[in-house]
N, C-alpha and C positions, 0 to 999 in steps of 0.2 A: 739437746742441741737441735736447732732449727735447720730444716733442709730447705733447699731452694737454690736459686741462681741469681746472681747480681751481675749486670753488665754495665760497665762504665765506659763511656766514649768521651774523649776529651778533644779540645781544639776543633770543635765542629764549626764549619763555616755558617755564619748566622743567616746567610741569604736563603738557605734551603728552608722551604715551608714544611718543616717536620715537627713543629711544636703543637701542643694541644690547642692553642689559640688559633692555629691555622686549620684545625679540623683533622689533623693527621691521626689523632687518637681513634677516629672512626675506622681508618684503615686497619689499625691494630685490632679493633673490635671485630671487624669482618674476618680477619685472618684467623682469629682464635675463638670465634663465636661458639662453635660447637663444644669446645673444651670448657669454656666459661659457663655454658648452659648446663652441661651434664655433670660437671664436677664442682660442687659448691666450695671445695677447698682450693680450687684453682683460681688464683687472683693475679691481676696484672695492674701495676701502677705505672703510668707513662707520663713523664714530664710533670709529675706531681698530681696527675689526674687518675683516679681509680676507674679502670675500664669495666663498665657494667653492661653485660649483654642480656642477662635474664629478664630485667624489667622492660627491655626494649623489644623482646621477642614475643610474638603473638602465637606462633604455631611452628612446630618442627615435625617434618614427616620424612621417613626414610623409604627409599625404593631400591630394589635390586634390579639391575639392568644387565642386558647381555647383547653383545654385538657379534655378528657372524662375518668372518673374514673370507677372502678369496681362498678357495680350497676347502671351505666348510668348517674351518677351525673357529671355535667360539671363545670369547674372552668375557669375563664378568667384571662388574664394578658396582660400587654402592653410590647412590645419589641421595644426599641429604638436602632437604629444602627448608630453609628458614624463612618464615614470613614475619616481617617486622611491623611494629605498630607505628613507625614513623617513616618518613620518606628516606630512601637510600638509593644509591646507584645500583641498578640491577647488574649482577655479575654471575658468571659461571667460573668457579675457582677449581682448578685441577689440583688434586692433593695426593701426596704419598701416603702409604699406610701409616696410621697414627693421626691422619687428617692434618698434615702439615702442607699448606698450600705452596706451590712452587710456580704456578702460572695462572694469570687472570685473563679472562676474555669476556666479551659481551654475551649476555644470556641468549640473545638472538630469537626471542619469542615475544609475543604479545600476551599480556595478562592484565586486562583492564582492572584497575582498582587495587592491585596487589603490589606490595613492596617486598622484594625477596632477594635472597642470595642463595645460590645453589653450589653445593660442594660435591665434586665428582672424585671419588677415591678408587684407585685400582692398583693391583700388584704390577700391572704392566707399566705403570708410570715409574715404579721403583726400578724395574729392569732398565728403563731409559736412564734413570739417575745413576745406576751402577755403571753404565757405559758412558756417563758424562754427556749424554745427548738430550737431556730433558729440555734444554733450551731450543731444541728443534722440534718440539712436540707437535706444532701445527703443520709440520711437513711429514709427520709419521702417519701412514694410512690407518694403522690399528687404533692409534689414539683418536684420530678424527672419526673413525667408526663409532667409538665409545661416546664421543662428544655428540654425534648426530643422534645416537640412541638416547642420550641424556636429554637432548632438546625435545625429542618426541615424547619422552616420559613427562617432561615438564609441561608440555602442551596438554597432555592427558590429565595431569594432576590439576592444572588450573581450570580446565573445563569442569572437572568434578567439583572443585572448590567454588567456582562461579555458580554452578547449579545449586550447591548446598547453601551458599550465601543468599542466592536469589530466593530460594524457598523460604529461608528464614526471614528475609526482609518483607516478602509479600505476606507471610503469615502475620508478621508484626503489624502491617497495614490493615489486614483483615480484622485482627483483634481490636484495633483502634477504630474500626468502622470508617476508614477513609479510602479503602480500595474501591474504585468506581464500578466494579462488577460484582454481581451477587450470584450465589449458587453456582451450579455447574454450567459450563459453557454448553449452549444448545447448537449443535451442528458445526460443520467445518469452518464456516465463516467466522463465528465468534471465537472458536478455538484459535484460529490464525490471528485474529484481531488482538486477542489477549496476549498472545506470544509477542507480537510487535510492541504492544503497550509495555509489557514487562521489560523488554530490552531497553526501550527509551527511558522509562521511569527509573530503572535501576542505574542507568548511566547518569541521569540527572542527580540521583542520590549520591553517586560517587563524586561527581564534579562539583557540586554546590554544597559547601558547608552551611550556607545561609538556609538552604532548604532543610537540611538535617536539624538545624537549630530552631526552625520556625515552629509555631504552635500547630496543633492538630487541625484547627479550622483552616489555616492557611495552606497546610499540606493537602488537605482534602480538595480545596479549591484548585490548586495547581495540578493535582492528579486528574481532576475532572477536565481541565483544559487540555492536558496531554491526551486524554482519551478522545477529545474532540479533534485534536490535530491528527491522531492516528486514523480517525474515521474520514477526515476531510482532506488529508494529504499534508506533505511536509512544508508547504509554503507558509502556513500560518504559525509554525512552531517557533521560528526566531523571534517574532514579535511577542509571543507569549513569554518566552524566556527572558526577553529584555525588559518587558513591562512588569512582570510579576515575580521573577526570580532574581533579576539583576545579575544574570550570568554574563561573564565577559563575552565579547563579540566572537572571539575565536572558538569558544566552547559552544556558543549558540549555533554557529555554522557546523561545528563538528557533529552535534546532535542531530541537526536537520539533515546533514549528509548521511548520517547513520540511518535515519528514517527513509531517505531516498534510496539508499543502497540495499536496504533490507528486502530480500526477495519476497518475503511474506507480504510486504506492502502492495506489491503488484498483484499478488493473489487476492488480497482484500479488495483492492480497487476494482478488479475484474469481477469478483464475486458480488460486490455491492452494486455494480452496474446491472448485473443480471437480476438480483433480488429487487432492486428498485423497479425494474421493468415488470417483474412478476407482481409486485405490489400495485403498480399502475394498472395493469390488466384487471386485477381484482377491483380496484377503485373505479375503473371505467364500467365494469359490470354493475357495481352499485349504482352509479349515476344513471345509466341508460336502461337498466332492466328492472330495478325495484319499482313497484307500481307508483308510489307517491313521488319519488324522485323523478321518474321519467315524465310524469305529467307536468312537473314544475320546470324541468330543464329547458332552457332556450337554446336555439341553434347558434345564432350569430354572436351573441354577447357572452355565451357561456361555453357550450360544447366546442365551438369553433376555436375559441381562445385557448382552451386547454390543449386541444390537439395540435395547434400551431407550435406548442412547446414539446410535443411528444410525437413528432412525425415518424420516428422509428417504427411505430405500430403498423405502418404501411410498407415497411421494408427498411432495414438498416442502411442499405446502399444509397438511399435518397437524401438529398439536401433540399431545404425549403427555398424556393425562388420567389414565389408570389403569395401574398396573404391578403385575401379580400380585395383583389384588384381586378380591373377589367381586362378584356382580351387584348387591348392595345399594350398594356403593361406586360402581359404574358408574351406577346410578340417581341417586345423589346428584350426581355430576358432570353428568349429563344435565340435571337440574332446575336446577342453578346456571347452566349455560350458556344455558338457554332463559329464565331469569328473572334477568338480571344485576343487577337492582335489589334482589333479595332479599338481605338481610344474613346471616341465619342460617336454617338449616333445622331444623325440628323433627325429633326422632328418627324414623327411617323404620322401618316394618315390613320385615323381611327379604324380599329377592327371591330366589326359587328357580328352578331350571331346570324344564323341562316335566314332569320326574318328581318334583318337589317336593324336590329335593336342592340343597345349597349348591354353587354353580358358581364356580370360580375362573377369572377371565379373565386370559390372559397379558398382553395389551396392549389398551388402548382409546385410539384416537386420534380427534381431531375437527378439523374445519375449517369455516370460514365459506364458503358457496358464493357465487360471483359472480352476484348477481341484482340487479335494480333496487332492491329493498327492503333488501338486505343483511341480511336476517333469517334466511335459510335456512341449515341446517347439515347436514353429513354426518358421521356417526359410523362409525368403522371398528374392528371388534373382531377381534383376531387370535389364532388358536390355533396355537401353534408345536409342532412335533414334532421330536425329534432326528433327524438324517439317516438313521439306519438303521431308523427307524420309518416304514413306508410309509403313505400315506393309504389306509385301507381303509374298509369300510362302517361300522365302529364309530366311526372318526374323523369321518366325514361325519354320522353320527347325533348324535354329541356336539355338533358345531357347530350342527346343526339345532335341537337342544334349547335352546341358548342363544338362538337367534333366535326360537323359539316362545315362550320365557319372556318376551321383550320384547314380542312381539305380543299375548300374552294378559294382560299386566299393564297396566291402564289408566294407571298412573302414568308409563309410557314414552310414551304417546300424545301426539303433537304434530304438527300439520299441516305444520310447516316443517322437519321432520327426516327424513332418509333414513338407513337403517342398512345397512351392509355387514358381513357376517361372513365371514371367510376362514380356512380351515385350510391350513397350508403344511408341506410336507416335500419330500424329494428325488424321490419317485416314487409312482405309484399301484399298488395291486393291480389285477388285471384286472377284477374285478367293480366296484370303485370307479371305474375309468376309464370304464366304460360309463355310469355316472351323470353323470360330468363331461363327456361327449361327446354330449349329447342333441341330436337334430336340431331345428333351428329356434331353438336357444338359444346364446348366446355360450359359448365354450369355458370350462369350469370352473363354470358356473352350475348349482347343484343344487337351488335353491329360490328362488322369487320370490313375494312377497306385495305387494299394493297396498292392502289394506284389512284392518284399520283403520290400519296403518302401512306405509310403503314399506320393504320389507326384501328384501335379496338375500343369498343364502348361496352362497359360492364354495369351491372346492377347487382349489388351485394348487400347482405344483411350484416349487422354488427357481429352477430354470432359467427359468421364466416370469417370476417376480418380478425376477430379475436382468436379463433381456432388456428388460423394461419400463423399469427404472431406467437401463440403458445407452442405451436409445432416447431418453430425456429428455436425456441428456448428449452425444449424438452430435454435434450442431452444435458445441458448445464443444470437444469432443475433437478434431474435425477442425481447427478454427481454431487450437487450441493446438499441434497436431501432437504430441500426447502419447500415449504408449502405456504403460499400467501394466505392470510386470513383477513377478516374484516377489520380487526384492530390495526394491523400493519397498513392496510389500505387506507384507513381513515387518518392514520398518522402521516401517510404520504400526501393525502389531500390537504392536510392541515397546512402544509408548506405552500400551497397554491393560493393565489389571490382569492379571498373569500367571495368576491363579486362574481367569480366564475362558477360558483357552486349553487346547487339547489337548496332551498330552505330545509328540506328533509335532511340532507347531508350535513348542513351546518348544525342542525340540532343534534345529530349523532356525534359530531366532532365535539360539541360542547359537553355532551354527556361523558364522552371518553376523557376529556380534560378534567372534569369534576371527579371522575373515578380515580384518575392518576393522582390528583391532588390529595384525595383522602388516603391513598396508599402511602404517599410520601410523608404524611403528617405523623 
């Protein structure tokens, strides 16, 4: 004799969407999923449809949870988590012992890429049922304490599952040789960069079925583009996703927003700015100190042009105001900075140096000084010399003339401005060095005026300028454990207009490119 239970319901109002064709069989499946999964003899046929849960289930995990109530009393429950192979409505189902669900609520957690139903079973729920108060479960503090404990356990569960799945997916990419990083990460910067890449790439893998179905060559190309987006910022990611992955607009923005919000991105951007500067310092040393390069390097058309793009070397606080312009242009910038409300300037009478000649200033930088009024400014005027041109008395006299021209022209006078003039090259002649090493004065100070304008005139070597810049970056350099080398410096220079580089450096970059090509083949 067969055992079982048959339920017949007649005269059902046909307007209710309770038929299999309406998808109601899925509600039946969810309610009895655990029994269907664990007991192969347990079968349900609903409206002529066999309810099958086993083939739709990917994974089942059980957790024991505990909640502490006021007064220290503890209650226990069992949490079963079913992960499905297909899309479902995420639910947390409250169950009586025997796993009979009596109440359904939203899961209330985020679990990217996972489809799941959670079943919370507790003796406490049976106590409510015995009192006929199970319908008020969401008003019961003890039940809600169990629900909150269940949600915390769900978050922990899916963090572990995400980590497990991520490792598996990344290992799959590595075995297929499409993962864009090789070997172990070197230093904190690359570790952080890889973490951000993994987050974005794994999200893409979840979002885009087209990506998962594409061939290895296409996947490798997309992963390389994502790596570039991580390195250069989130702004280019949407165009990559649109052009090469054909991801819907909302998913493009979601992934780009993920990259923007990932705190590691800010770490990478800050770290990259520091390492770029350390690479530039090493690149500058190659350009101006190595014998062959320093003989070839020109001041105005090469060194000057490079430094106009890297003015932070003289101090992060400065902004470029004038580049290869005369004193009249410098005067115009000065007046605009000190009178920001002035819309237009009337034509100015030309400003000349102390000998009445037109003076061309290499670079003029300016910054606002940190004071209570926030009105004070410092201007920095830089005179560059090519590496093989030493600082001699003529160079010092030249920069002095610029300073005196400013001091003697009433149009430059302003009580809230300080001026620094500095001449820079690789070394001093002996007579010039005597002027730059005067007793009782800071090293390099060759003239100081306080009336009518605060003016200081300096002569410095590139060694001193670089040492000061490295000093400002020392803390970050140590924390990042980063050491700039010739290869990284040459890669940095490769991005610069080749016309600005010496022939020696161009040859070294060409050798590096040939070496990299051979490695990649």
